[in-house]
N, C-alpha and C positions, 0 to 999 in steps of 0.2 A: 491419563497420561496425555500430556501434549507435547507434540514434537514441533520444534521450531527451527528455523534455518540459523538464526542468530539472535541472542536475547541478552540485555535489553537493546533496542534499537530506537534511535530518536525518530526515524522516519517511519516507524510502524506504531504509532500511538493507536491506530484502530485495533491492532492486535491486543495491546496492553489493555485497552478499554474493555475489549471483549473478554479478556481473562478476568478482570476484576468484576466485571458484571456476572460472569458464571460464578464466581465465588460467592458474591452477594446474593446469588439465587440459590446457593445451597450446595453447590457442587464442590467436591474436594478435588483439588488439582495438583498434579506433579508436573513439573516443565523439565523437558530435555532439550538441550540446544546443541545443534551441529557445530556452531562457532561460538567463540568467546566474544564479549563485546569489544568494539573498537571505538565508539563514541566516548569522547571525554565527559560529556554530560549526561544526566538523566531527567526523565520526566517526573512529576510528582507521583503520577499514577503507578510507576514502577515501584515506588517504596510502599505502596499501598497493598501491593499484591502479596499475599502471604505465602503462596506455593513455593516449595523447595525447587531449586534449579539444579539440574545435573548436566554436565557438559561431555559430549562424546569427543573422542579424539578427532581433532580437525583434520588432521593428516596422520594417516596410519603409521608412519615412520617414527613419529613423535612418542608414541606410546605403543611400541612394539609387543611388550609383554601382556599388556592388557587386551591387545587385540588377538593374538595367539591363544592366550588363555581363554577367550570367548569362543573362538572358531573350534577349539578342542572340545570345550564343553557343549557346543551347540551340535557337534557331529552326532550325538546320541538322541537328539530331539527328533520326533516323528516327522516334522517338515522340512528337516534340513536337507535331504535330497531333492525334494521338490523345488525348494529355494535355489539350490544348486543349478538344476536345470534351467529355471527361470533366468538365473544369472548368465548362464552360458547363451541362452537365446538372446538376452538383451547385448551381450558382448558383440554378437554378430552385427548388430545394428548401431553399437556405440562402443568400439574398441577404444578406450580411454583410461587414463588413471583415475578419473573421476568416478567411473563405473566400479572400478575396484573399491575405491573409498567407501561408496555407498553400501556395498556389501559388507565391508568390514565393519562399519558403523552400525549396520543392522545386527550383526552378530554380537556386538557389544551391548546393544540395546536388549536384545533377546536374553542374553546371558545375565544381565544385570537387571532384568525386569523385576519390580517390586511385587511381592506376592499378593498385595492388596488391590492391585491396579487391575481392572478388567476390561479396559477400552483404550484404544490409542487414536487419538485425533491429531491431524497434521495440517498445518498452515503451509499452503503452497503446493501446488500439484506437480512441480518439476522435481528438483533434487530431493527435498525432504519427502515427497511421497514415494520415491524410490526406496528410500531407507524404510518408510513405513511397510510398503507392499512386501519387500524381503522379510521384515520382522514379522509379518502377519504370517506368511508362509511357514517360517521357522517355528513360530508359537502357536499358531491357531487363534491369536487374540484378534478380535474384530476391530476394524478401523474404519475412520471416516476422513473426509477431506474438507478443508476451506480452500478454495481456489479463488484467486485474486485478479491480476492482469498480465503482467510480464510472463508469470508461470503458465499461463494459459496460452498465450500468443506466440511464445517462443518455444513450445514443445511440439513435437510431430504427432500427427492424428494417431498413429500406431501406439504411441507411449500413453496419449491421454486415454484412448479406449481401453487399453489393458488396465490401467488404474482405476477407471470408472467402473469396470465389470467386477474388478477384486474389491473394491470398497463397498461397504453397506449403504452409503450415500454420500453425496457431495453437495455443497453449499458454494454459492458464488455471489458476488456483490453488484453485477451489473447485468442489464438485460441482454446486451450483445454477448457477454461472456456465457450466460446461462443458455442462450440459444445455440451457441457453438458447442457447448458440452453436451447439451441434450441430443444434438445431431450425431455425436460420436458415441453416445452411450447405447448399449443394447436395451436397458430398461430406462427409458426416459423419466419415468416417476422417480428415479433415484436422484436426479438433479433438482436442486431447489434454488430460488432466488431470494436473497434477503440483503437488503441495504444496511451498511454498517450503521449509519446515523451518527449522532454526536452524543456524548454525555453533557447536556446542556446545563449541569450545574457547574461545569468548568468554563461553560461559555454563556454566562448570563447576558440578558439584554443590556445593551449599551444605551444609557438614558440620554447621554448628552447630544446635543445638536451637532450635526458635522458641519464642517465649514463650507462656504460658497465660493470658494475662489474658481475663477474660470481661465487661470493661466495668463491672464493679462498683466498681472502686476509682478515684476521681478523681485519684489520683497516678500511676496506670498505665492511662492510656487505650489502648483498641485502636487501633492506627495503620492507617488505610485509605489505600491509594494508587490513584491513577488516572494513566495516562500516555497522552498523545495530544494532537494538535492540538484547539484549542477551535473545533470546527465543529459545525454542527447534528447531523451524523449520529452524533457520538460520545455524544449525549444527555447531557451534562453538566448541563443544566438538570434533567433528570429525576432525576439522581443527587442534586443539591442538594435537591430537594423531598423525595426519599426520606430523605435524612439529617434534614431538618427534621421529618420525622413520627416519627422513632425516639422511644422513650419517654424523657422527661428525666432518668429515672434511669440511663440508659446513658452511659457516659463513652468518647468517641471523639475522635480527631484525624484530620484528612482532609488529604492532600498532592496536588496536581495538578502534573504535569510537563508542559510543552508551551506553545508560544505559540499564536496563532490568532486570527482576527477576532472571535470570540465573547467573548473575555475582557472587553472594555469593558462587555458586557451581563451577563456571569455574576457578576462581583465585585459590582456593585449588588444583583443577585438575592440573593446570599449575604448581603449587609448586611440587606436587606429580611426575609429568613428568620430573621435572628438567629444566623447561623453564622459570621460573619467571625472571631471570636476562636478558632475551632476549625480553621481552614483556612489552609494556606500555599499561595500559588501561586508556584512556584519559577521559571516560564519554562522555555525550552528548555534541555536538558541533552545533553551526549554519552553515548554507550552506556555508558562505564565508570561515570559519574556515576549514570545510571538503574540500573545493576546493583546498586550499593551500596543505592539506595532499596528495590529489590526484597527485599533481604536484611534490611533493617531494618523492613520493613512486616509487618503481621500478616494483612492482607487486601487483595486487589486487586478494584477495581470498574470496570466499563466498561459503561454503559447504551446500547449502541448501538441506533440506530434507523434505519427508512428514511423519508427526508424526502420532502417533496411532490413533488420533481422526480425521484424515483426513486434519488437518491443512497444509498448504502449502503457499509457495510465488506464486505470479503470474510471472511477470517479475520484479524483484526487481529494483527500480528506481536507487539504488546505482551502480548496474552493468552498467546501460546505462551512468550515470553520469561518472564513471571512464573510460568507454570507450570514452567519449567526449574528454577526456584529453590524448589520445593515450596511455593509460595504459593498459598493457596486463593483461587479466583476466583469473582466473582459478575458474570453478564452476560446477555445476552438471546438468544432463540430466533430469529436471523436469519442469512441467508446461510451462510457456512461455519462459524459458531460451533458449532452442534450436530454438526458432522462432527468436531470435535475434543472437545468437552465433552458428557457425558451428565449430565443433571440428577440430582443426588444420589449419583452415582458418582465423578466427578473434578471436579465443580464444581456451582454453583448457577445455573440459568437461569430467567429469567421472560419474560413476553411483553413486547415493546417499547412504550414510551410509557405504562407503567402504574407511576406512582411508588409506588403502594400496595403492589404485589407487589414491587417491588424493595426497598422499605423492609422488608417482611417478611423477605425472604431475607438482607438485611444484619444485620436483628436475630438471625436464627437463627445466622449466621456469627459475629457478634460474642460471643453468649452461650455458644457451643458450642465452646471450644478444641480439644477431641477431634476434632469434626466437621472443623474446619479442618484439623488435622493429617492425617486420613484423606483428604480431598479433595486437599490438596496433594500427598501421597505418590503418589495415583493418577494426578494430572495429570503430574506429573514422569516418572513411568514411561511414560506415553503419549508424551511429547516424546522421550524418550530411546530408546524402541523404534521409533517410527514417524515422527519428524519431524527426522531429521539431514538437513541440507541437502545433503549428499554425494549423497544418493538423487536429489534434484531436478537436480542438475549432471549426474549420469550420464546421467539420462533426457533433459535437453536436449542434452547433447553427441551422443547417439545419434541424436537427430532431425536435427541438422546433419549428421552423418556420412551417414545414410541419403540425404539430399537431394544431398550433394556428389557422390554416386555417380551421380546421374541426370542426362541431358543438360540443359543450361540452355535 
């Protein structure tokens, strides 16, 4: 059984890729989602996953009879009292409607648990892991965690430590997250590092030679691309300010792919900065459409930052995707990004929240097509030698198999 916060989601292709990879590796999965889908599009990989999906009550008041029936049935389970005590303790630190919701969702999951499922694996160590931890206490079913980025860095140390001690093991996808979780775990050997990688069959080598524009020709602007939800941690406002300070003599065009809550603020900002006639906001696209944009672009840019609440990316999949198409990338020195890119060798990296530095890096990449070609070549080599998703699937399957050999 795999517990997800929402499914399917356009922004979580790495999870869908992992689910399909585990199925192909011989594991039988059932999916449980805490939220129903909100994206209007789907990636092709979602249609290839065979596992059945069950949806928990997103809000308890929407399905009160289902929740009450589950709570009534769970009261007789051996671990229910222990789960209640844990819930009461958690309430002292987090007195919120969300905390009640997580316990109610856990009761539903425990009550409706399929008899042939013997393991619970959860993606994200924040709210989904709370549901999983309560479910584990109620049922005794062993559980494990895949932790990523926001879920790690916006959770308190007490919360993370408790979940790490309760779970059989946890895996995360950046060295920075790995070190942080290891420091919080009583048993450091329970925390594992495994990079997601890419399904390279979906991102085959791009054979065509890239253009050599240097921004000097108004009829041949350098095409800059960014992909990702418009949220604060993506630093799209920083990118816009960086574009606005490029020399007026440079000719470029910027395309952003993705939805997000910040778009209503970013579009007026682009207008205020005098950039609107050089920008296209496409909205969300599926993976095949995004691949075509990688291949048409000259440069990829993502100005990732750490927000005031600690939220940040790990190693954004879109950077690895862009690199797989020998597309030169400009980004920032945070989280797992420097674990993939080395500044000046296979990408250009600047400090986060520094629009002036980001602008200088963009200018360098725009005006030096030979540099773009060298960086793109080196980045693609890094992807194809070290970031094949089959490695992470093999590692994850091995972790499951090691635990299945232990007594429950």
